[in-house]
C-alpha positions as CSV (number, residue, x, y, z in Angstrom):
1,M,177.1,232.7,96.7
2,L,173.7,231.9,95.3
3,R,173.3,233.6,92.0
4,D,170.7,233.5,89.2
5,P,169.6,229.9,88.6
6,S,171.3,230.0,85.2
7,A,174.7,229.8,87.0
8,A,175.8,227.2,89.5
9,W,176.6,227.9,93.1
10,C,180.2,227.9,94.2
11,S,180.5,224.4,95.7
12,G,182.1,223.2,98.7
13,G,174.5,204.2,96.8
14,L,172.5,203.0,96.9
15,S,172.8,199.7,98.7
16,V,170.4,196.8,98.7
17,G,170.1,196.9,102.5
18,V,169.8,200.6,102.8
19,F,166.1,200.6,102.2
20,S,165.4,199.4,105.7
21,G,164.2,202.1,108.1
22,S,162.2,202.8,111.2
23,G,158.5,202.1,110.9
24,S,156.6,200.2,108.2
25,L,156.3,201.3,104.6
26,S,153.0,202.3,103.2
27,R,151.7,200.6,100.1
28,R,152.6,203.5,97.9
29,S,156.1,203.5,99.3
30,M,156.5,199.8,98.6
31,L,155.4,200.5,95.0
32,G,158.0,203.2,94.8
33,L,160.7,200.8,96.0
34,M,159.7,198.2,93.5
35,S,160.2,200.7,90.7
36,L,163.8,201.6,91.6
37,P,166.9,199.6,90.7
38,L,169.0,197.8,93.3
39,L,172.4,199.1,93.5
40,A,175.7,198.4,95.2
41,A,176.0,196.8,98.6
42,K,176.8,198.7,101.8
43,P,180.3,199.3,102.8
44,P,181.7,196.2,104.6
45,R,181.8,196.4,108.4
46,P,184.8,195.3,110.4
47,A,184.4,192.0,112.1
48,K,183.1,192.0,115.7
49,G,185.3,190.9,118.5
50,A,188.4,192.7,117.2
51,T,191.6,191.9,119.1
52,S,193.7,194.6,120.8
53,T,196.1,194.7,117.9
54,D,193.2,195.8,115.7
55,V,192.5,198.9,117.8
56,V,194.5,202.1,117.8
57,L,193.8,204.3,120.9
58,V,194.0,208.0,120.3
59,T,195.2,208.5,123.9
60,D,198.3,206.4,123.1
61,Y,199.6,209.1,120.7
62,A,200.7,212.7,121.0
63,T,198.1,213.8,118.4
64,P,195.0,212.4,116.8
65,Q,196.8,212.5,113.4
66,L,199.7,210.3,114.6
67,A,197.1,207.8,115.9
68,A,195.2,207.9,112.6
69,N,198.4,207.3,110.7
70,A,198.8,204.0,112.6
71,A,195.1,203.0,112.0
72,A,195.0,202.0,108.3
73,G,192.9,198.8,108.2
74,K,192.2,199.1,111.9
75,R,189.8,200.7,114.4
76,L,190.7,204.2,115.5
77,R,189.2,204.7,119.0
78,F,188.5,208.1,120.5
79,P,187.9,208.4,124.3
80,A,184.4,209.6,125.4
81,G,184.2,213.1,126.8
82,R,187.2,214.6,125.1
83,T,187.5,217.5,122.7
84,Y,190.3,217.8,120.1
85,L,191.2,220.8,118.0
86,V,192.0,219.4,114.6
87,E,192.3,220.5,111.0
88,D,192.1,218.1,108.0
89,L,192.5,215.0,110.2
90,L,193.3,212.5,107.5
91,I,191.7,209.0,108.0
92,P,193.5,206.2,106.0
93,A,191.9,203.5,104.0
94,G,190.1,200.7,105.8
95,C,189.8,202.6,109.1
96,Y,186.8,202.4,111.3
97,V,186.6,205.5,113.5
98,E,185.0,204.8,116.8
99,G,184.1,208.3,118.1
100,N,182.4,207.4,121.4
101,G,180.9,210.9,121.3
102,A,184.2,212.7,121.3
103,V,184.3,216.3,119.8
104,L,186.4,217.4,116.9
105,R,186.5,221.2,116.8
106,T,187.8,223.9,114.5
107,A,190.3,226.1,116.4
108,N,189.5,229.8,117.1
109,A,190.3,232.4,114.5
110,T,191.6,230.0,111.9
111,T,189.3,230.7,108.9
112,T,190.8,232.8,106.1
113,D,189.6,233.9,102.7
114,S,191.7,231.0,101.2
115,S,190.6,228.2,103.6
116,D,189.8,225.0,101.8
117,D,189.8,222.1,104.2
118,G,187.8,220.0,106.6
119,I,187.8,219.0,110.2
120,L,188.2,215.4,109.0
121,R,189.2,214.2,105.6
122,V,188.6,210.7,104.2
123,G,191.8,209.5,102.6
124,G,191.0,206.1,101.1
125,N,188.4,203.4,100.5
126,G,186.5,201.5,103.1
127,V,186.3,204.2,105.8
128,T,183.6,204.4,108.5
129,V,183.1,207.4,110.8
130,D,180.8,206.5,113.7
131,D,179.6,208.6,116.7
132,L,181.8,211.7,116.5
133,K,180.7,215.3,117.2
134,F,181.9,218.0,114.8
135,D,182.0,221.6,116.1
136,G,182.8,224.1,113.3
137,N,183.2,226.9,115.9
138,I,181.9,229.4,113.4
139,Q,181.1,231.9,116.1
140,N,184.8,232.3,117.0
141,Q,186.3,233.0,113.5
142,N,186.7,236.8,113.9
143,G,183.8,237.3,111.6
144,V,185.5,235.6,108.6
145,W,183.4,233.1,106.7
146,N,184.5,230.7,103.9
147,Q,182.2,228.2,102.3
148,H,185.0,225.7,101.7
149,R,185.6,224.9,105.4
150,H,183.8,221.6,105.8
151,Q,183.4,219.2,108.7
152,I,183.9,215.9,106.7
153,R,185.4,216.0,103.3
154,V,185.0,212.9,101.0
155,H,187.0,214.1,98.0
156,G,188.7,212.0,95.3
157,D,188.3,208.6,93.7
158,I,187.1,207.1,96.9
159,S,184.5,204.3,97.5
160,N,182.7,202.5,100.4
161,V,182.5,205.4,102.9
162,L,179.9,205.4,105.7
163,V,179.2,208.3,108.0
164,M,176.8,207.5,110.8
165,N,175.5,208.5,114.2
166,C,177.4,211.8,114.0
167,D,176.4,215.3,115.2
168,F,177.3,218.4,113.1
169,Y,176.9,221.9,114.5
170,N,178.3,225.4,114.3
171,I,179.0,224.5,110.7
172,I,181.0,226.9,108.5
173,G,180.8,225.3,105.0
174,D,179.2,221.8,104.7
175,G,178.6,219.2,107.3
176,V,179.5,216.5,104.8
177,Y,181.1,217.4,101.4
178,I,181.1,214.6,98.8
179,N,183.0,214.9,95.5
180,V,184.1,211.4,94.3
181,G,185.0,210.1,90.9
182,S,185.4,213.6,89.5
183,A,187.1,212.1,86.4
184,G,183.9,210.2,85.5
185,A,184.6,207.0,87.4
186,T,181.6,205.0,88.6
187,G,180.7,202.5,91.3
188,H,181.3,204.6,94.4
189,T,179.2,203.9,97.4
190,I,178.9,206.8,99.9
191,E,176.3,206.7,102.8
192,V,175.3,209.3,105.3
193,R,172.8,208.1,107.9
194,D,171.4,208.7,111.3
195,C,173.2,212.0,111.8
196,T,172.0,215.4,113.0
197,F,172.9,218.7,111.3
198,T,172.2,221.8,113.3
199,G,172.8,225.3,112.1
200,A,171.9,228.9,112.8
201,N,171.3,229.9,109.1
202,S,175.0,230.6,108.9
203,N,176.6,227.7,107.0
204,R,176.6,226.6,103.4
205,N,174.9,223.2,103.2
206,G,174.2,220.2,105.5
207,V,175.3,217.6,102.9
208,S,176.6,218.5,99.4
209,V,177.0,216.1,96.5
210,T,179.0,217.7,93.8
211,S,180.0,214.4,92.1
212,G,179.2,210.9,92.9
213,T,177.5,207.6,92.0
214,N,175.6,205.4,94.5
215,V,175.2,208.0,97.2
216,H,172.6,207.4,99.9
217,I,171.5,210.1,102.4
218,H,168.9,208.9,104.8
219,H,167.4,209.0,108.3
220,N,169.1,212.3,109.1
221,T,167.8,215.5,110.8
222,F,168.6,218.9,109.4
223,T,167.7,222.1,111.4
224,D,168.2,225.7,110.2
225,M,170.4,225.1,107.1
226,A,171.8,227.4,105.6
227,R,172.9,231.0,104.9
228,P,170.3,232.9,102.7
229,D,172.8,233.1,99.8
230,M,173.6,229.3,99.9
231,P,171.5,226.3,98.7
232,G,170.2,224.6,101.8
233,A,170.0,221.3,103.7
234,I,170.9,218.8,100.9
235,D,172.4,220.0,97.7
236,V,173.0,217.8,94.6
237,E,175.0,220.0,92.2
238,R,178.1,219.3,90.1
239,N,181.3,221.4,90.2
240,A,182.8,220.7,86.8
241,V,181.9,219.3,83.4
242,T,183.7,216.1,84.1
243,D,181.7,215.4,87.2
244,V,179.1,212.6,87.2
245,I,176.0,212.6,89.3
246,S,174.0,209.4,89.2
247,D,172.1,207.0,91.5
248,I,171.5,209.4,94.3
249,L,168.9,208.4,96.9
250,V,167.7,210.9,99.5
251,E,165.1,209.5,101.8
252,Y,163.6,209.5,105.3
253,N,165.2,212.7,106.3
254,T,163.6,215.4,108.5
255,I,164.3,219.0,107.3
256,T,163.1,222.0,109.2
257,R,163.9,225.7,108.9
258,A,162.4,228.4,111.1
259,A,161.5,231.9,109.8
260,L,164.4,233.9,108.6
261,S,164.4,237.7,108.1
262,G,166.0,239.3,105.1
263,T,166.1,238.2,101.5
264,G,167.6,235.2,99.7
265,S,166.8,231.7,98.6
266,R,166.5,228.9,101.0
267,Y,165.7,225.3,100.2
268,G,165.3,221.9,101.9
269,I,166.5,219.6,99.1
270,L,167.8,220.7,95.7
271,A,169.1,219.3,92.5
272,A,170.8,221.8,90.2
273,M,171.5,220.3,86.8
274,F,173.3,223.2,85.1
275,N,174.6,221.8,81.8
276,C,174.6,218.4,83.5
277,V,172.6,215.3,83.1
278,G,171.9,213.5,86.3
279,T,170.7,209.9,86.3
280,N,168.3,208.3,88.8
281,I,168.1,211.0,91.4
282,V,165.4,210.2,93.9
283,F,164.0,212.3,96.7
284,R,161.4,210.2,98.7
285,N,159.8,209.8,102.1
286,N,161.3,213.0,103.5
287,D,159.5,215.4,105.9
288,I,160.3,219.0,104.9
289,S,158.8,222.1,106.6
290,G,159.5,225.6,107.9
291,A,158.5,229.1,107.3
292,G,162.1,230.0,106.4
293,L,162.1,227.8,103.3
294,S,161.7,229.5,99.8
295,A,160.7,226.0,98.7
296,G,160.7,222.5,100.2
297,C,162.5,221.2,97.1
298,L,164.1,223.0,94.1
299,I,165.0,221.4,90.8
300,I,166.8,223.4,88.2
301,G,167.6,222.6,84.6
302,D,169.2,224.8,81.9
303,N,167.9,228.3,80.9
304,S,169.1,227.8,77.3
305,G,165.6,226.5,76.3
306,T,166.9,223.0,75.8
307,L,165.2,220.2,77.8
308,N,167.6,218.8,80.4
309,T,167.1,215.1,80.3
310,S,168.1,214.3,83.9
311,T,165.9,211.6,85.5
312,I,164.7,213.0,88.8
313,S,161.7,211.9,90.9
314,V,160.1,213.5,94.0
315,T,157.9,210.9,95.6
316,A,156.0,210.1,98.8
317,N,157.3,213.2,100.7
318,E,155.5,215.2,103.4
319,I,156.1,218.8,102.4
320,H,154.2,221.3,104.6
321,D,154.1,224.7,106.3
322,A,156.9,226.2,104.2
323,G,157.2,229.9,103.4
324,G,157.2,229.2,99.7
325,A,156.3,226.4,97.3
326,G,156.4,222.8,98.0
327,V,158.3,221.9,94.9
328,E,159.8,224.5,92.6
329,L,160.9,223.8,89.0
330,N,163.2,226.2,87.2
331,Y,164.2,226.1,83.5
332,G,163.8,223.2,81.1
333,I,163.7,220.1,83.3
334,R,160.9,217.5,83.6
335,P,160.9,215.6,86.9
336,D,158.2,213.2,88.2
337,I,156.4,214.5,91.2
338,T,154.2,211.8,92.6
339,N,152.4,210.6,95.7
340,N,153.5,213.6,97.8
341,R,151.4,215.2,100.5
342,F,151.3,219.0,100.2
343,T,150.0,220.9,103.2
344,N,149.7,224.6,103.9
345,L,151.7,225.8,100.9
346,S,151.3,228.4,98.2
347,P,151.6,227.0,95.7
348,A,152.2,223.3,96.1
349,I,154.1,223.0,92.8
350,L,155.7,226.1,91.1
351,N,156.6,225.6,87.4
352,Y,158.8,228.3,86.1
353,F,159.8,227.9,82.4
354,S,160.0,224.1,83.0
355,Y,158.0,221.0,82.4
356,L,155.9,218.6,84.4
357,G,156.4,214.8,84.2
358,D,154.1,212.4,86.1
359,T,152.2,214.3,88.8
360,S,149.8,211.5,89.8
361,G,148.9,210.5,93.4
362,N,149.6,213.9,95.1
363,T,147.3,215.1,97.8
364,F,146.7,218.8,98.7
365,T,145.5,220.2,102.0
366,D,145.1,223.9,102.7
367,V,146.9,224.7,99.4
368,G,145.8,227.9,97.7
369,T,147.1,226.8,94.3
370,Q,148.0,223.2,93.5
371,I,150.2,223.9,90.4
372,S,151.3,227.4,89.3
């Protein structure tokens, strides 16, 4: 549950080529690109023209898990138009999952207070999940909710994972939960792109990053994330002192949240660096709006009075028409907030016991207070 910013929430790559996107980049966006380091390459794609021995058909097996077991290093192909009830479907290393729009669904009345699982779990390096629909079926869990029931779990010392063209809805915990290299390992490459996350203000997060390096979240759409006692659409926040958070790029996402009655904190993107130093965390070129947002972007440091030295930048975003601030800073952290367009907000930047880094290039329209 979301508690005072001094305590963490209970929790659940950048590639050279991943900077390409729809539309042309503005001059200021190009300047932003030039200032960032180039990181690891995208996960390798299986070769085109795979022979029949390279493809495992789900319809040839009694269960999807038996098919997945046979698909290590191969393509696991789901049939179009089918729905499967699965729990913790384990995908082996080197597997390319061809979803073809098939639905993976959580079964009715299966959530308990001790649930800790996912609809699909990545079990090794080099996994691609493409064009699946994930139905968390939250409305049929007999009123039981558990924030640790996710739709895709990427958990462990795992690299080169791509999730793309997937739909996530009726989410219980997170749409995609990422915790890799929790012992401090580096060099992981995790990418989530071109996906849709649709909620009813009833889940935890759209995408969570509780540990990881080289994580790229881009060109996704998030609608009505999440419960008022949970973080929001995209949450970057470690679980344990051994977790590493570095080289996280969140860009070209559209995040909207309609008005929500009641109390609670609700955010579009957040970085919570409680007793943690994150390195090269970049939120840029995102469109964030909605009267149901307490803030478009929240960045939290430590309430001990010590400056948290995490390097975080919020740049070239469109943040508008939110119920609260555009960017909110809490407790001893100094991010750069540059070249953003703030519209119809109050205030644009809220600084609560924190510090301001570079704030150049921002524009303000219909903003009562620019910096509070």
